[in-house]
PDB file of N, CA, C and O in Angstrom:
ATOM      1  N   MET A   1     104.764 112.069  82.753  1.00  0.00           N
ATOM      2  CA  MET A   1     105.395 112.831  81.657  1.00  0.00           C
ATOM      3  C   MET A   1     106.534 113.071  81.417  1.00  0.00           C
ATOM      4  O   MET A   1     107.173 112.757  80.412  1.00  0.00           O
ATOM      5  N   ALA A   2     107.068 113.994  82.874  1.00  0.00           N
ATOM      6  CA  ALA A   2     108.337 114.709  83.639  1.00  0.00           C
ATOM      7  C   ALA A   2     109.149 113.513  83.252  1.00  0.00           C
ATOM      8  O   ALA A   2     109.821 113.278  82.247  1.00  0.00           O
ATOM      9  N   LYS A   3     108.893 112.814  84.351  1.00  0.00           N
ATOM     10  CA  LYS A   3     109.608 111.115  84.375  1.00  0.00           C
ATOM     11  C   LYS A   3     110.042 110.887  82.935  1.00  0.00           C
ATOM     12  O   LYS A   3     111.231 110.727  82.657  1.00  0.00           O
ATOM     13  N   MET A   4     109.164 110.873  82.101  1.00  0.00           N
ATOM     14  CA  MET A   4     110.110 110.651  80.639  1.00  0.00           C
ATOM     15  C   MET A   4     110.926 111.493  79.910  1.00  0.00           C
ATOM     16  O   MET A   4     111.773 111.132  79.093  1.00  0.00           O
ATOM     17  N   LYS A   5     110.506 113.225  80.394  1.00  0.00           N
ATOM     18  CA  LYS A   5     111.183 113.716  79.468  1.00  0.00           C
ATOM     19  C   LYS A   5     112.534 114.000  80.740  1.00  0.00           C
ATOM     20  O   LYS A   5     113.693 114.413  80.705  1.00  0.00           O
ATOM     21  N   GLU A   6     111.865 113.652  81.479  1.00  0.00           N
ATOM     22  CA  GLU A   6     113.769 113.533  82.352  1.00  0.00           C
ATOM     23  C   GLU A   6     114.358 112.322  81.058  1.00  0.00           C
ATOM     24  O   GLU A   6     114.783 112.699  79.966  1.00  0.00           O
ATOM     25  N   PHE A   7     114.252 110.669  81.530  1.00  0.00           N
ATOM     26  CA  PHE A   7     114.655 109.827  80.765  1.00  0.00           C
ATOM     27  C   PHE A   7     115.023 110.027  79.468  1.00  0.00           C
ATOM     28  O   PHE A   7     116.204 109.715  79.318  1.00  0.00           O
ATOM     29  N   GLU A   8     114.564 110.373  78.581  1.00  0.00           N
ATOM     30  CA  GLU A   8     114.919 110.907  77.413  1.00  0.00           C
ATOM     31  C   GLU A   8     115.930 112.167  77.302  1.00  0.00           C
ATOM     32  O   GLU A   8     116.320 112.582  76.210  1.00  0.00           O
ATOM     33  N   GLN A   9     116.323 112.747  78.567  1.00  0.00           N
ATOM     34  CA  GLN A   9     117.677 113.868  78.405  1.00  0.00           C
ATOM     35  C   GLN A   9     118.605 113.134  79.128  1.00  0.00           C
ATOM     36  O   GLN A   9     119.750 113.548  78.949  1.00  0.00           O
ATOM     37  N   LYS A  10     118.508 112.120  79.936  1.00  0.00           N
ATOM     38  CA  LYS A  10     119.476 111.439  80.599  1.00  0.00           C
ATOM     39  C   LYS A  10     120.303 110.488  79.828  1.00  0.00           C
ATOM     40  O   LYS A  10     121.475 110.185  80.050  1.00  0.00           O
ATOM     41  N   HIS A  11     118.915 109.730  78.158  1.00  0.00           N
ATOM     42  CA  HIS A  11     119.861 108.688  77.476  1.00  0.00           C
ATOM     43  C   HIS A  11     119.837 109.211  76.245  1.00  0.00           C
ATOM     44  O   HIS A  11     119.225 110.197  75.834  1.00  0.00           O
ATOM     45  N   SER A  12     120.690 108.330  75.583  1.00  0.00           N
ATOM     46  CA  SER A  12     120.689 108.895  73.842  1.00  0.00           C
ATOM     47  C   SER A  12     119.793 109.021  73.332  1.00  0.00           C
ATOM     48  O   SER A  12     118.819 108.583  73.945  1.00  0.00           O
ATOM     49  N   PHE A  13     119.507 109.657  71.959  1.00  0.00           N
ATOM     50  CA  PHE A  13     117.853 109.636  71.308  1.00  0.00           C
ATOM     51  C   PHE A  13     117.927 108.243  70.772  1.00  0.00           C
ATOM     52  O   PHE A  13     116.835 107.788  70.432  1.00  0.00           O
ATOM     53  N   TYR A  14     119.002 107.428  70.612  1.00  0.00           N
ATOM     54  CA  TYR A  14     118.388 106.136  69.889  1.00  0.00           C
ATOM     55  C   TYR A  14     118.128 105.027  70.699  1.00  0.00           C
ATOM     56  O   TYR A  14     117.300 104.155  70.437  1.00  0.00           O
ATOM     57  N   LYS A  15     119.025 105.080  71.932  1.00  0.00           N
ATOM     58  CA  LYS A  15     118.341 104.640  73.071  1.00  0.00           C
ATOM     59  C   LYS A  15     116.769 104.176  73.004  1.00  0.00           C
ATOM     60  O   LYS A  15     116.155 103.120  72.853  1.00  0.00           O
ATOM     61  N   VAL A  16     116.425 105.749  73.228  1.00  0.00           N
ATOM     62  CA  VAL A  16     114.866 106.012  73.197  1.00  0.00           C
ATOM     63  C   VAL A  16     114.526 105.618  71.755  1.00  0.00           C
ATOM     64  O   VAL A  16     114.371 104.424  71.501  1.00  0.00           O
ATOM     65  N   TYR A  17     114.468 106.043  71.314  1.00  0.00           N
ATOM     66  CA  TYR A  17     114.128 105.630  69.961  1.00  0.00           C
ATOM     67  C   TYR A  17     113.686 104.423  70.175  1.00  0.00           C
ATOM     68  O   TYR A  17     112.485 104.197  70.322  1.00  0.00           O
ATOM     69  N   LYS A  18     114.805 103.296  70.229  1.00  0.00           N
ATOM     70  CA  LYS A  18     114.251 101.850  70.142  1.00  0.00           C
ATOM     71  C   LYS A  18     113.559 101.458  71.029  1.00  0.00           C
ATOM     72  O   LYS A  18     113.224 100.274  71.047  1.00  0.00           O
ATOM     73  N   LEU A  19     113.224 102.177  71.832  1.00  0.00           N
ATOM     74  CA  LEU A  19     112.566 101.786  73.548  1.00  0.00           C
ATOM     75  C   LEU A  19     111.244 101.973  72.745  1.00  0.00           C
ATOM     76  O   LEU A  19     110.556 101.083  72.246  1.00  0.00           O
ATOM     77  N   LYS A  20     111.028 103.347  72.725  1.00  0.00           N
ATOM     78  CA  LYS A  20     109.849 103.539  71.948  1.00  0.00           C
ATOM     79  C   LYS A  20     108.816 102.766  70.534  1.00  0.00           C
ATOM     80  O   LYS A  20     107.616 102.712  70.262  1.00  0.00           O
ATOM     81  N   LYS A  21     109.834 102.368  70.045  1.00  0.00           N
ATOM     82  CA  LYS A  21     109.848 101.551  68.629  1.00  0.00           C
ATOM     83  C   LYS A  21     109.263 100.126  69.164  1.00  0.00           C
ATOM     84  O   LYS A  21     108.239  99.649  68.674  1.00  0.00           O
ATOM     85  N   GLU A  22     109.988  99.484  70.202  1.00  0.00           N
ATOM     86  CA  GLU A  22     109.782  98.318  70.989  1.00  0.00           C
ATOM     87  C   GLU A  22     108.040  98.561  71.955  1.00  0.00           C
ATOM     88  O   GLU A  22     107.484  97.585  72.457  1.00  0.00           O
ATOM     89  N   VAL A  23     107.636  99.513  72.015  1.00  0.00           N
ATOM     90  CA  VAL A  23     106.384  99.583  72.943  1.00  0.00           C
ATOM     91  C   VAL A  23     105.337  99.410  71.489  1.00  0.00           C
ATOM     92  O   VAL A  23     104.441  98.590  71.291  1.00  0.00           O
ATOM     93  N   LEU A  24     105.855 100.534  70.594  1.00  0.00           N
ATOM     94  CA  LEU A  24     104.872 100.021  69.678  1.00  0.00           C
ATOM     95  C   LEU A  24     104.658  99.055  68.818  1.00  0.00           C
ATOM     96  O   LEU A  24     103.785  98.959  67.955  1.00  0.00           O
ATOM     97  N   GLN A  25     105.286  98.530  69.031  1.00  0.00           N
ATOM     98  CA  GLN A  25     105.090  96.830  68.292  1.00  0.00           C
ATOM     99  C   GLN A  25     104.701  95.945  69.038  1.00  0.00           C
ATOM    100  O   GLN A  25     104.336  94.849  68.612  1.00  0.00           O
ATOM    101  N   GLU A  26     104.717  96.385  70.737  1.00  0.00           N
ATOM    102  CA  GLU A  26     103.616  95.705  71.149  1.00  0.00           C
ATOM    103  C   GLU A  26     102.206  95.826  71.692  1.00  0.00           C
ATOM    104  O   GLU A  26     101.710  94.963  72.418  1.00  0.00           O
ATOM    105  N   LEU A  27     101.703  96.715  71.387  1.00  0.00           N
ATOM    106  CA  LEU A  27     100.890  97.788  71.517  1.00  0.00           C
ATOM    107  C   LEU A  27      99.893  97.410  69.910  1.00  0.00           C
ATOM    108  O   LEU A  27      98.689  97.605  69.744  1.00  0.00           O
ATOM    109  N   LYS A  28     100.664  96.965  69.141  1.00  0.00           N
ATOM    110  CA  LYS A  28     100.396  96.366  68.106  1.00  0.00           C
ATOM    111  C   LYS A  28      99.717  95.219  67.782  1.00  0.00           C
ATOM    112  O   LYS A  28      98.856  95.089  66.912  1.00  0.00           O
ATOM    113  N   GLU A  29     100.269  94.181  68.727  1.00  0.00           N
ATOM    114  CA  GLU A  29     100.068  92.928  69.375  1.00  0.00           C
ATOM    115  C   GLU A  29      98.416  93.118  69.974  1.00  0.00           C
ATOM    116  O   GLU A  29      97.614  92.209  69.758  1.00  0.00           O
ATOM    117  N   LEU A  30      98.131  93.950  70.484  1.00  0.00           N
ATOM    118  CA  LEU A  30      97.114  94.304  71.070  1.00  0.00           C
ATOM    119  C   LEU A  30      95.576  94.020  70.494  1.00  0.00           C
ATOM    120  O   LEU A  30      95.129  94.821  69.673  1.00  0.00           O
ATOM    121  N   ASN A  31      95.174  93.463  70.702  1.00  0.00           N
ATOM    122  CA  ASN A  31      93.309  93.301  70.174  1.00  0.00           C
ATOM    123  C   ASN A  31      92.825  94.928  69.929  1.00  0.00           C
ATOM    124  O   ASN A  31      91.987  95.356  70.724  1.00  0.00           O
ATOM    125  N   LEU A  32      93.127  95.488  69.279  1.00  0.00           N
ATOM    126  CA  LEU A  32      92.966  97.227  69.111  1.00  0.00           C
ATOM    127  C   LEU A  32      91.858  97.504  67.941  1.00  0.00           C
ATOM    128  O   LEU A  32      91.555  96.506  67.287  1.00  0.00           O
ATOM    129  N   THR A  33      91.318  98.539  67.647  1.00  0.00           N
ATOM    130  CA  THR A  33      89.936  98.878  66.994  1.00  0.00           C
ATOM    131  C   THR A  33      90.882  99.765  65.859  1.00  0.00           C
ATOM    132  O   THR A  33      92.090 100.000  65.889  1.00  0.00           O
ATOM    133  N   ASP A  34      89.979 100.110  64.978  1.00  0.00           N
ATOM    134  CA  ASP A  34      91.127 100.423  63.821  1.00  0.00           C
ATOM    135  C   ASP A  34      91.406 101.951  64.007  1.00  0.00           C
ATOM    136  O   ASP A  34      92.371 102.547  63.530  1.00  0.00           O
ATOM    137  N   SER A  35      90.441 102.476  64.752  1.00  0.00           N
ATOM    138  CA  SER A  35      90.851 103.853  64.946  1.00  0.00           C
ATOM    139  C   SER A  35      92.331 103.723  66.220  1.00  0.00           C
ATOM    140  O   SER A  35      93.246 104.524  66.412  1.00  0.00           O
ATOM    141  N   GLN A  36      92.105 102.689  66.740  1.00  0.00           N
ATOM    142  CA  GLN A  36      93.292 102.801  67.744  1.00  0.00           C
ATOM    143  C   GLN A  36      94.563 102.158  66.723  1.00  0.00           C
ATOM    144  O   GLN A  36      95.747 102.211  67.055  1.00  0.00           O
ATOM    145  N   ARG A  37      94.227 101.738  65.830  1.00  0.00           N
ATOM    146  CA  ARG A  37      95.577 100.872  65.057  1.00  0.00           C
ATOM    147  C   ARG A  37      95.681 102.233  64.292  1.00  0.00           C
ATOM    148  O   ARG A  37      96.785 102.723  64.526  1.00  0.00           O
ATOM    149  N   GLU A  38      95.212 102.726  63.773  1.00  0.00           N
ATOM    150  CA  GLU A  38      95.507 103.779  62.879  1.00  0.00           C
ATOM    151  C   GLU A  38      96.521 105.081  63.619  1.00  0.00           C
ATOM    152  O   GLU A  38      97.452 105.749  63.170  1.00  0.00           O
ATOM    153  N   LYS A  39      95.726 105.039  65.141  1.00  0.00           N
ATOM    154  CA  LYS A  39      96.393 106.168  65.718  1.00  0.00           C
ATOM    155  C   LYS A  39      98.010 106.031  66.315  1.00  0.00           C
ATOM    156  O   LYS A  39      98.870 106.808  66.729  1.00  0.00           O
ATOM    157  N   LEU A  40      97.873 104.579  66.098  1.00  0.00           N
ATOM    158  CA  LEU A  40      99.893 103.693  66.636  1.00  0.00           C
ATOM    159  C   LEU A  40     100.279 103.900  65.238  1.00  0.00           C
ATOM    160  O   LEU A  40     101.470 104.206  65.178  1.00  0.00           O
ATOM    161  N   THR A  41      99.698 103.845  64.069  1.00  0.00           N
ATOM    162  CA  THR A  41     100.832 104.057  62.727  1.00  0.00           C
ATOM    163  C   THR A  41     101.259 105.447  62.566  1.00  0.00           C
ATOM    164  O   THR A  41     102.406 105.769  62.257  1.00  0.00           O
ATOM    165  N   LYS A  42      99.959 106.543  62.863  1.00  0.00           N
ATOM    166  CA  LYS A  42     100.475 107.738  62.905  1.00  0.00           C
ATOM    167  C   LYS A  42     101.660 108.061  63.793  1.00  0.00           C
ATOM    168  O   LYS A  42     102.570 108.704  63.270  1.00  0.00           O
ATOM    169  N   LEU A  43     101.811 107.605  65.419  1.00  0.00           N
ATOM    170  CA  LEU A  43     102.730 107.486  66.222  1.00  0.00           C
ATOM    171  C   LEU A  43     103.904 107.347  65.658  1.00  0.00           C
ATOM    172  O   LEU A  43     104.815 108.135  65.915  1.00  0.00           O
ATOM    173  N   GLU A  44     104.040 106.398  64.870  1.00  0.00           N
ATOM    174  CA  GLU A  44     105.256 105.312  64.525  1.00  0.00           C
ATOM    175  C   GLU A  44     105.897 106.257  63.306  1.00  0.00           C
ATOM    176  O   GLU A  44     107.070 106.621  63.230  1.00  0.00           O
ATOM    177  N   LYS A  45     105.054 106.490  62.579  1.00  0.00           N
ATOM    178  CA  LYS A  45     105.411 107.352  61.225  1.00  0.00           C
ATOM    179  C   LYS A  45     106.132 108.589  61.457  1.00  0.00           C
ATOM    180  O   LYS A  45     107.244 108.856  61.002  1.00  0.00           O
ATOM    181  N   ALA A  46     105.306 109.434  62.311  1.00  0.00           N
ATOM    182  CA  ALA A  46     106.064 110.231  62.977  1.00  0.00           C
ATOM    183  C   ALA A  46     107.629 110.566  64.311  1.00  0.00           C
ATOM    184  O   ALA A  46     108.423 111.471  64.564  1.00  0.00           O
ATOM    185  N   LEU A  47     107.274 109.037  64.847  1.00  0.00           N
ATOM    186  CA  LEU A  47     108.948 108.482  65.615  1.00  0.00           C
ATOM    187  C   LEU A  47     109.698 108.517  64.466  1.00  0.00           C
ATOM    188  O   LEU A  47     110.821 108.984  64.651  1.00  0.00           O
ATOM    189  N   ASP A  48     109.357 108.046  62.902  1.00  0.00           N
ATOM    190  CA  ASP A  48     110.235 107.627  61.883  1.00  0.00           C
ATOM    191  C   ASP A  48     110.909 108.549  61.575  1.00  0.00           C
ATOM    192  O   ASP A  48     112.099 108.340  61.337  1.00  0.00           O
ATOM    193  N   THR A  49     110.480 109.601  61.498  1.00  0.00           N
ATOM    194  CA  THR A  49     110.150 110.861  60.593  1.00  0.00           C
ATOM    195  C   THR A  49     111.756 111.754  61.285  1.00  0.00           C
ATOM    196  O   THR A  49     112.808 112.225  60.855  1.00  0.00           O
ATOM    197  N   GLU A  50     111.008 111.553  62.629  1.00  0.00           N
ATOM    198  CA  GLU A  50     111.332 112.214  63.851  1.00  0.00           C
ATOM    199  C   GLU A  50     112.997 111.713  63.596  1.00  0.00           C
ATOM    200  O   GLU A  50     113.789 112.515  63.102  1.00  0.00           O
ATOM    201  N   LYS A  51     113.427 110.327  63.981  1.00  0.00           N
ATOM    202  CA  LYS A  51     114.806 109.950  63.783  1.00  0.00           C
ATOM    203  C   LYS A  51     115.430 110.046  62.325  1.00  0.00           C
ATOM    204  O   LYS A  51     116.429 109.336  62.206  1.00  0.00           O
ATOM    205  N   LYS A  52     115.149 110.609  61.427  1.00  0.00           N
ATOM    206  CA  LYS A  52     115.133 110.928  59.988  1.00  0.00           C
ATOM    207  C   LYS A  52     115.863 112.192  60.074  1.00  0.00           C
ATOM    208  O   LYS A  52     116.977 112.191  59.548  1.00  0.00           O
ATOM    209  N   VAL A  53     115.544 113.053  60.517  1.00  0.00           N
ATOM    210  CA  VAL A  53     115.765 114.517  61.185  1.00  0.00           C
ATOM    211  C   VAL A  53     117.157 114.515  62.105  1.00  0.00           C
ATOM    212  O   VAL A  53     118.206 115.107  61.850  1.00  0.00           O
ATOM    213  N   HIS A  54     116.876 113.742  63.155  1.00  0.00           N
ATOM    214  CA  HIS A  54     118.033 113.774  63.895  1.00  0.00           C
ATOM    215  C   HIS A  54     119.108 113.048  63.223  1.00  0.00           C
ATOM    216  O   HIS A  54     120.228 113.510  63.441  1.00  0.00           O
ATOM    217  N   ASP A  55     119.043 111.978  62.423  1.00  0.00           N
ATOM    218  CA  ASP A  55     120.136 111.649  61.652  1.00  0.00           C
ATOM    219  C   ASP A  55     120.785 112.583  60.686  1.00  0.00           C
ATOM    220  O   ASP A  55     121.933 112.197  60.466  1.00  0.00           O
ATOM    221  N   LYS A  56     120.592 113.270  60.267  1.00  0.00           N
ATOM    222  CA  LYS A  56     121.029 114.490  59.103  1.00  0.00           C
ATOM    223  C   LYS A  56     121.730 114.787  59.879  1.00  0.00           C
ATOM    224  O   LYS A  56     122.483 115.744  59.697  1.00  0.00           O
TER     225      LYS A  56
END
């Protein structure tokens, strides 16, 4: 977790956002339960909300 925070501090918000979106898309391609898929959707919505706030 500490390495992730360090990475986020060293790179632009948009680079980190793009990487997170790519990971979420890859995870969605896995054979997930409905509960897991729902959690991913919530994470993606939170990430998109964070981007909207950052863009303002």
